[in-house]
C-alpha positions as CSV (number, residue, x, y, z in Angstrom):
1,X,-11.4,-18.5,24.7
2,X,-13.3,-15.2,24.0
3,X,-13.5,-13.1,20.9
4,X,-10.6,-11.3,19.4
5,X,-11.5,-8.1,17.6
6,X,-9.3,-6.6,14.9
7,X,-9.7,-2.9,14.1
8,X,-8.6,-0.9,11.1
9,X,-8.8,2.9,11.3
10,X,-9.0,3.6,7.6
11,X,-9.0,6.7,5.5
12,X,-12.7,6.2,4.5
13,X,-14.0,3.6,7.0
14,X,-13.2,2.3,10.4
15,X,-13.6,-1.5,10.1
16,X,-13.9,-4.2,12.8
17,X,-13.7,-8.0,12.5
18,X,-14.5,-10.4,15.3
19,X,-12.8,-13.9,15.3
20,X,-13.3,-16.9,17.5
21,X,-10.0,-18.7,17.5
22,X,-11.3,-21.7,19.5
23,X,-13.7,-22.4,16.6
24,X,-11.4,-20.9,13.9
25,X,-14.3,-18.8,12.7
26,X,-14.9,-15.3,11.6
27,X,-17.9,-14.3,13.8
28,X,-18.7,-11.0,12.2
29,X,-17.6,-7.8,10.5
30,X,-18.8,-4.2,10.7
31,X,-17.7,-0.8,9.6
32,X,-18.6,2.9,10.0
33,X,-17.8,5.8,7.7
34,X,-15.5,8.5,8.9
35,X,-13.9,11.7,7.7
36,X,-10.4,12.9,8.4
37,X,-11.6,15.3,11.0
38,X,-13.9,13.0,12.9
39,X,-13.2,11.8,16.4
40,X,-11.8,8.3,16.0
41,X,-13.5,7.0,19.2
42,X,-16.9,8.0,18.0
43,X,-16.5,6.1,14.8
44,X,-15.0,3.1,16.6
45,X,-18.0,3.0,19.0
46,X,-20.4,3.1,16.0
47,X,-18.6,0.2,14.3
48,X,-18.5,-1.9,17.5
49,X,-22.2,-1.2,18.2
50,X,-23.1,-2.3,14.7
51,X,-21.1,-5.5,15.3
52,X,-22.8,-6.1,18.7
53,X,-26.3,-5.7,17.1
54,X,-25.3,-8.1,14.2
55,X,-24.1,-10.7,16.7
56,X,-27.3,-10.3,18.9
57,X,-25.2,-9.7,22.1
58,X,-26.3,-7.6,25.0
59,X,-22.7,-6.6,25.6
60,X,-19.6,-6.9,23.5
61,X,-16.7,-7.9,25.8
62,X,-13.8,-9.2,23.7
63,X,-10.8,-11.0,25.2
64,X,-8.4,-8.8,23.2
65,X,-8.1,-6.1,20.5
66,X,-5.5,-5.8,17.8
67,X,-5.4,-2.7,15.6
68,X,-3.8,-1.0,12.5
69,X,-4.4,2.3,10.8
70,X,-4.1,4.1,7.5
71,X,-6.1,7.1,8.7
72,X,-5.7,10.5,7.1
73,X,-3.8,8.9,4.2
74,X,-1.4,6.9,6.3
75,X,2.2,7.8,7.0
76,X,3.3,10.3,4.4
77,X,7.0,10.0,3.5
78,X,9.4,11.8,1.2
79,X,12.5,9.9,0.1
80,X,15.7,11.4,-1.3
81,X,18.8,9.6,-2.5
82,X,21.7,9.9,-4.9
83,X,21.1,7.8,-8.1
84,X,17.4,7.3,-8.8
85,X,17.7,3.8,-10.1
86,X,19.8,2.7,-7.1
87,X,19.8,4.5,-3.7
88,X,16.6,6.4,-4.3
89,X,14.9,3.1,-5.3
90,X,16.3,1.5,-2.2
91,X,14.8,4.3,-0.1
92,X,11.5,3.8,-1.8
93,X,11.5,0.0,-1.1
94,X,12.3,0.7,2.6
95,X,9.5,3.2,3.0
96,X,6.8,1.3,1.1
97,X,7.7,-2.0,2.8
98,X,7.1,-0.4,6.2
99,X,3.5,0.7,5.2
100,X,4.3,4.3,4.4
101,X,2.8,6.3,1.5
102,X,5.4,7.9,-0.6
103,X,4.4,11.4,-1.6
104,X,7.7,12.5,-3.2
105,X,11.0,11.1,-4.3
106,X,14.2,13.0,-5.2
107,X,17.6,12.1,-6.6
108,X,21.0,13.7,-7.4
109,X,20.8,16.2,-4.5
110,X,18.1,18.5,-3.3
111,X,17.7,22.0,-4.6
112,X,16.3,25.0,-2.6
113,X,13.2,24.6,-4.9
114,X,12.9,21.0,-3.9
115,X,12.9,21.9,-0.2
116,X,10.2,24.5,-0.7
117,X,8.2,21.8,-2.5
118,X,8.7,19.4,0.4
119,X,7.6,22.1,2.9
120,X,4.5,22.6,0.9
121,X,3.4,19.0,0.7
122,X,4.1,18.6,4.4
123,X,5.3,15.0,4.9
124,X,5.1,13.1,8.2
125,X,8.7,11.9,7.8
126,X,11.7,12.3,5.5
127,X,14.1,9.5,4.5
128,X,17.6,10.5,3.4
129,X,19.7,7.9,1.6
130,X,22.7,8.2,-0.7
131,X,26.1,6.7,-1.2
132,X,27.4,3.2,-0.5
133,X,29.6,2.8,2.5
134,X,32.9,4.0,1.1
135,X,31.2,5.8,-1.7
136,X,29.7,9.3,-2.2
137,X,29.4,11.4,0.9
138,X,28.7,14.8,-0.5
139,X,25.1,14.3,-1.6
140,X,23.8,13.2,1.9
141,X,25.5,16.0,3.7
142,X,24.3,18.5,1.1
143,X,20.7,17.4,1.5
144,X,21.0,17.5,5.3
145,X,22.3,21.1,5.2
146,X,19.4,22.2,3.1
147,X,16.8,20.5,5.3
148,X,18.5,22.0,8.4
149,X,17.6,25.4,7.1
150,X,14.1,24.5,6.3
151,X,10.9,25.0,8.3
152,X,10.2,21.3,8.4
153,X,9.7,19.8,11.9
154,X,9.4,16.1,11.3
155,X,11.6,13.0,11.9
156,X,14.4,12.7,9.4
157,X,15.7,9.2,9.0
158,X,19.3,9.1,7.7
159,X,20.1,5.8,6.0
160,X,23.1,6.5,3.7
161,X,26.9,6.4,3.6
162,X,27.8,5.5,7.2
163,X,30.4,8.3,7.6
164,X,28.3,10.9,5.9
165,X,25.3,9.9,8.1
166,X,27.1,10.9,11.2
167,X,28.0,14.3,9.8
168,X,24.4,14.7,8.6
169,X,23.1,14.0,12.1
170,X,25.4,16.7,13.5
171,X,24.2,19.2,10.9
172,X,20.5,18.5,11.6
173,X,20.8,18.4,15.4
174,X,22.5,21.8,15.4
175,X,19.4,23.2,13.7
176,X,17.0,21.6,16.2
177,X,15.8,18.9,13.8
178,X,15.1,15.3,14.7
179,X,17.5,13.0,12.9
180,X,17.4,9.2,13.3
181,X,20.5,7.4,12.0
182,X,20.2,3.8,10.9
183,X,22.2,1.4,8.8
184,X,22.7,2.3,5.1
185,X,19.8,1.0,2.9
186,X,22.4,0.2,0.2
187,X,25.8,-0.5,1.9
188,X,27.3,-1.9,-1.3
189,X,26.4,-1.4,-4.9
190,X,23.0,-3.1,-5.7
191,X,22.9,-4.7,-2.2
192,X,19.7,-3.8,-0.3
193,X,19.6,-3.5,3.5
194,X,16.1,-2.1,4.1
195,X,14.9,-3.8,7.3
196,X,16.6,-1.4,9.8
197,X,14.9,1.6,8.1
198,X,11.6,-0.2,7.9
199,X,11.7,-1.0,11.6
200,X,12.4,2.7,12.5
201,X,9.5,3.9,10.2
202,X,7.1,1.5,12.0
203,X,8.3,2.5,15.4
204,X,8.0,6.2,14.6
205,X,4.5,5.6,13.2
206,X,3.4,4.1,16.5
207,X,5.1,6.6,18.8
208,X,4.5,9.9,16.9
209,X,2.1,9.6,14.1
210,X,-0.6,7.9,16.1
211,X,-0.8,11.0,18.3
212,X,-0.6,13.4,15.3
213,X,-3.5,11.6,13.6
214,X,-5.7,11.8,16.7
215,X,-5.5,8.1,17.3
216,X,-4.3,8.3,20.9
217,X,-7.8,8.5,22.3
218,X,-8.8,5.4,20.4
219,X,-5.7,3.6,21.4
220,X,-6.8,3.9,25.0
221,X,-9.8,1.7,24.1
222,X,-8.1,-0.9,21.8
223,X,-4.5,-0.9,23.0
224,X,-1.4,-0.3,20.9
225,X,-1.8,0.2,17.2
226,X,0.5,-2.4,16.0
227,X,1.3,-1.5,12.3
228,X,0.1,0.6,9.4
229,X,-2.8,-1.1,7.6
230,X,-0.7,-1.7,4.4
231,X,1.8,-3.7,6.4
232,X,-1.0,-5.8,7.9
233,X,-2.2,-6.6,4.4
234,X,1.3,-7.5,3.3
235,X,1.7,-9.7,6.3
236,X,-1.6,-11.4,5.5
237,X,-0.5,-11.9,1.8
238,X,2.8,-13.4,3.0
239,X,1.0,-15.8,5.3
240,X,-1.3,-16.9,2.5
241,X,1.7,-17.5,0.1
242,X,4.1,-19.2,2.5
243,X,1.7,-21.0,4.9
244,X,2.9,-22.4,8.2
245,X,4.3,-25.7,9.5
246,X,0.8,-26.9,10.1
247,X,-1.0,-25.4,7.1
248,X,0.2,-25.1,3.5
249,X,0.3,-21.8,1.7
250,X,-0.9,-21.0,-1.9
251,X,2.6,-20.3,-3.3
252,X,3.7,-17.1,-5.0
253,X,0.9,-14.7,-5.4
254,X,-0.2,-11.1,-5.9
255,X,-2.7,-9.0,-4.0
256,X,-4.4,-5.8,-5.3
257,X,-6.1,-3.7,-2.6
258,X,-8.4,-1.0,-4.1
259,X,-9.4,1.7,-1.6
260,X,-10.9,5.1,-1.5
261,X,-7.6,6.8,-1.0
262,X,-5.0,4.5,-2.7
263,X,-4.6,1.4,-4.8
264,X,-1.9,-0.9,-3.3
265,X,-0.3,-3.9,-5.0
266,X,1.7,-6.5,-3.2
267,X,3.7,-9.3,-4.8
268,X,5.1,-12.3,-2.9
269,X,7.5,-13.9,-5.3
270,X,11.0,-13.9,-6.7
271,X,10.2,-12.4,-10.1
272,X,13.2,-14.1,-11.8
273,X,14.8,-13.0,-15.0
274,X,12.9,-13.5,-18.3
275,X,14.7,-15.7,-20.7
276,X,18.0,-14.2,-21.7
277,X,17.1,-10.7,-20.5
278,X,19.8,-8.7,-18.6
279,X,18.6,-7.3,-15.3
280,X,19.0,-3.5,-15.0
281,X,18.9,-1.6,-11.7
282,X,18.3,-3.2,-8.3
283,X,17.2,-6.7,-7.7
284,X,13.5,-6.4,-6.7
285,X,12.6,-7.7,-3.2
286,X,10.7,-11.0,-2.7
287,X,8.1,-9.0,-0.7
288,X,7.3,-6.0,-2.8
289,X,4.6,-3.3,-2.2
290,X,3.6,-0.3,-4.3
291,X,1.2,2.4,-3.3
292,X,-0.6,4.5,-5.9
293,X,-1.8,7.6,-4.1
294,X,-3.4,9.0,-7.3
295,X,-5.6,5.9,-7.8
296,X,-8.1,6.0,-4.9
297,X,-11.6,5.4,-6.3
298,X,-13.0,8.1,-4.1
299,X,-10.4,10.7,-3.2
300,X,-8.9,10.5,-6.7
301,X,-12.0,9.5,-8.8
302,X,-11.5,12.5,-11.1
303,X,-7.8,11.8,-11.6
304,X,-8.6,8.2,-12.6
305,X,-11.1,9.4,-15.2
306,X,-8.5,11.8,-16.5
307,X,-5.9,9.1,-16.9
308,X,-8.3,6.8,-18.6
309,X,-9.9,9.4,-20.9
310,X,-13.6,9.9,-21.2
311,X,-13.9,7.8,-24.4
312,X,-12.1,4.8,-22.9
313,X,-14.2,5.1,-19.8
314,X,-17.4,5.1,-21.8
315,X,-16.1,2.1,-23.6
316,X,-15.7,0.3,-20.3
317,X,-19.2,1.2,-19.3
318,X,-20.5,-0.2,-22.6
319,X,-18.7,-3.5,-22.0
320,X,-20.5,-3.8,-18.6
321,X,-23.9,-2.6,-19.8
322,X,-24.5,-1.0,-23.1
323,X,-27.9,0.4,-21.9
324,X,-26.1,2.7,-19.4
325,X,-23.9,4.5,-21.9
326,X,-26.6,7.0,-22.8
327,X,-27.6,8.0,-19.3
328,X,-24.4,8.0,-17.3
329,X,-22.3,11.2,-17.3
330,X,-18.8,10.0,-16.2
331,X,-17.5,13.5,-15.4
332,X,-20.5,14.4,-13.2
333,X,-20.4,11.0,-11.5
334,X,-16.8,11.0,-10.5
335,X,-17.0,14.7,-9.5
336,X,-19.7,13.7,-7.0
337,X,-17.7,10.8,-5.7
338,X,-14.6,12.9,-5.2
339,X,-16.6,15.3,-3.0
340,X,-18.5,12.6,-1.2
341,X,-15.8,10.1,-0.3
342,X,-17.9,8.0,2.1
343,X,-20.6,7.4,-0.6
344,X,-21.5,3.8,-1.1
345,X,-23.0,2.4,-4.4
346,X,-26.8,2.1,-4.4
347,X,-27.9,1.3,-7.9
348,X,-26.8,-0.1,-11.3
349,X,-25.3,3.3,-12.3
350,X,-23.2,3.5,-9.2
351,X,-21.9,0.0,-9.4
352,X,-21.0,0.5,-13.0
353,X,-19.0,3.6,-12.3
354,X,-17.2,2.0,-9.3
355,X,-16.3,-1.1,-11.4
356,X,-14.9,1.1,-14.2
357,X,-12.9,3.3,-11.7
358,X,-11.5,0.2,-10.0
359,X,-10.7,-1.5,-13.4
360,X,-8.6,1.6,-14.5
361,X,-7.0,1.8,-11.0
362,X,-6.0,-1.9,-11.1
363,X,-4.8,-1.6,-14.7
364,X,-2.5,1.3,-13.9
365,X,-1.4,0.0,-10.5
366,X,-0.4,-3.4,-11.8
367,X,1.4,-1.9,-14.7
368,X,3.5,0.3,-12.3
369,X,4.2,-2.6,-10.0
370,X,5.2,-5.3,-12.5
371,X,8.5,-5.2,-14.3
372,X,8.9,-4.7,-18.0
373,X,11.2,-5.7,-20.9
374,X,12.9,-3.1,-23.0
375,X,14.7,-4.0,-26.2
376,X,17.8,-2.3,-27.5
377,X,19.6,-2.9,-30.7
378,X,23.4,-3.1,-31.0
379,X,25.7,-4.0,-33.9
380,X,26.0,-7.4,-32.4
381,X,22.2,-7.8,-32.4
382,X,19.1,-7.3,-30.2
383,X,19.4,-7.2,-26.4
384,X,16.6,-7.4,-23.9
385,X,16.8,-5.6,-20.6
386,X,14.5,-6.4,-17.7
387,X,13.5,-3.7,-15.3
388,X,11.7,-4.9,-12.1
389,X,10.0,-8.2,-11.4
390,X,8.8,-10.8,-13.9
391,X,5.4,-11.7,-12.5
392,X,4.1,-13.4,-15.7
393,X,4.0,-16.8,-14.0
394,X,2.1,-15.8,-10.9
395,X,-0.8,-18.2,-10.6
396,X,-2.9,-16.5,-8.0
397,X,-4.2,-12.9,-8.0
398,X,-6.3,-11.8,-5.1
399,X,-8.5,-8.8,-4.8
400,X,-9.2,-7.2,-1.5
401,X,-11.2,-4.0,-0.6
402,X,-14.8,-2.9,-0.7
403,X,-15.0,-3.1,-4.5
404,X,-14.4,-6.9,-4.2
405,X,-16.4,-7.6,-1.1
406,X,-19.5,-5.5,-1.9
407,X,-19.2,-4.6,-5.6
408,X,-20.0,-6.3,-8.8
409,X,-17.9,-7.9,-11.6
410,X,-14.9,-8.6,-9.5
411,X,-13.3,-10.8,-12.1
412,X,-13.4,-8.0,-14.7
413,X,-11.7,-5.7,-12.3
414,X,-8.9,-8.2,-11.7
415,X,-8.6,-9.1,-15.3
416,X,-7.8,-5.4,-16.1
417,X,-4.5,-5.8,-14.2
418,X,-3.2,-8.8,-16.1
419,X,-1.5,-9.3,-19.5
420,X,-2.5,-6.8,-22.1
421,X,-1.8,-7.4,-25.7
422,X,-1.4,-3.7,-26.2
423,X,1.3,-3.6,-23.6
424,X,3.3,-6.7,-24.3
425,X,6.5,-5.4,-22.7
426,X,4.7,-5.4,-19.3
427,X,5.6,-8.5,-17.2
428,X,2.1,-8.9,-15.7
429,X,0.5,-12.2,-14.8
430,X,-0.5,-14.1,-18.0
431,X,-3.2,-16.5,-16.8
432,X,-3.7,-16.5,-13.0
433,X,-6.5,-17.9,-11.0
434,X,-8.6,-15.0,-9.6
435,X,-9.8,-14.8,-6.0
436,X,-11.5,-12.2,-3.9
437,X,-11.4,-11.6,-0.2
438,X,-15.2,-11.8,0.0
439,X,-15.4,-10.8,3.7
440,X,-12.7,-8.0,3.4
441,X,-10.5,-9.5,6.2
442,X,-7.0,-9.9,4.7
443,X,-5.9,-6.9,6.8
444,X,-7.3,-8.5,9.9
445,X,-5.6,-11.8,9.1
446,X,-2.3,-10.0,8.8
447,X,-2.8,-8.6,12.3
448,X,-4.0,-11.9,13.7
449,X,-1.1,-13.8,12.2
450,X,1.1,-12.6,15.0
451,X,-1.2,-14.5,17.5
452,X,-2.2,-17.7,15.9
453,X,-0.8,-17.9,12.4
454,X,-2.1,-21.4,11.4
455,X,-5.6,-20.6,12.6
456,X,-5.6,-17.2,11.0
457,X,-4.5,-18.8,7.7
458,X,-7.3,-21.4,7.8
459,X,-9.9,-18.6,8.5
460,X,-8.6,-16.6,5.5
461,X,-8.8,-19.6,3.2
462,X,-12.5,-20.0,4.2
463,X,-13.2,-16.5,3.0
464,X,-11.3,-16.6,-0.3
465,X,-13.7,-17.0,-3.2
466,X,-12.6,-18.0,-6.6
467,X,-14.2,-15.9,-9.4
């Protein structure tokens, strides 16, 4: 059996990982920096050439390729529903679970101003939800009519009230739009049905977005791009948690993926109710993914500093190395990183800034992902409401991404995402074991799990390092 090479066309780097399944070994990894406008094939050839040199081979002739992509920010989706806590939330879960990046969510009917805003942010796809089957029809049809008059020329997935969906399709088709009708994401109150929508999003990514992102030339070399990269990571996390018939998993876990463009958080777990708390809103999915498009440690470095505040950022620097506080200018440092997104750390100052940026990103990303307890007082006494998943008992938190594979102080970065005494209402992990994906291959394992799941799982376990 020859080598299998996994490829990730990322927003900052194109990465390759070579695996020998016969020996169940990771043979080598390589990467090459890219920009949004670069030719994907050029960067791919550079990464493959780096790998060939590392392996000491005259020629690199793999048995097969598998590939994923998050290039140019991934698949950008706008979701619109009826009630924010219900159908809009259901639409969000469908989009994020398919590997999309949500760049806008709307509820209670679109306005002309909303449509102008959507035109300006230019999504790759729009997801329309709203109304249970037998429930509200007006919202979905109203939104379709406004979008029909817009300048948008992207696929519009219609996943709402089953009767209104057919009317919405007619309205959109008459205006030359591209509607795709699927089953309602919430056919009954608080009942999720997101898989049909997720499948369509993935299919549309492969058929349309691959061409739009300039990946079709690269696809001729490596074959079909199977999934968006975040979906590959989620698949890898699920494999790690659940295991296979031949190889045991690690149980319920969380993964935080810190990248140059986004910080993603995945949880594989039920997130049951806390004590006597009353669940509010939708039941969270067992497989949950959130994407924070404002927390990339390159593209959004300045935003992260702004959210943390310069004083708190300096405090984090002091915790790492007090000798650096007098010579590092955080504002100048993050401004440089935001304009040089392919820059890699080279000295103590750089690593310190990256660690602080990643810590803030993980802190905020985990807070947004995990549920929370809200107390309310009534004449009968105090009542606790739970919003989202209770992840306090998660025993395994895994860090993946360059900051964990090549950076410093990975444990400190992961600890920033766990229980915080200053935010006791947040249902974050209390005392997990910390691991890092030291070879940065979780995305590749997610791709390879479709071929040889047990072997892929054993390879991943070899490259998990407890910190």
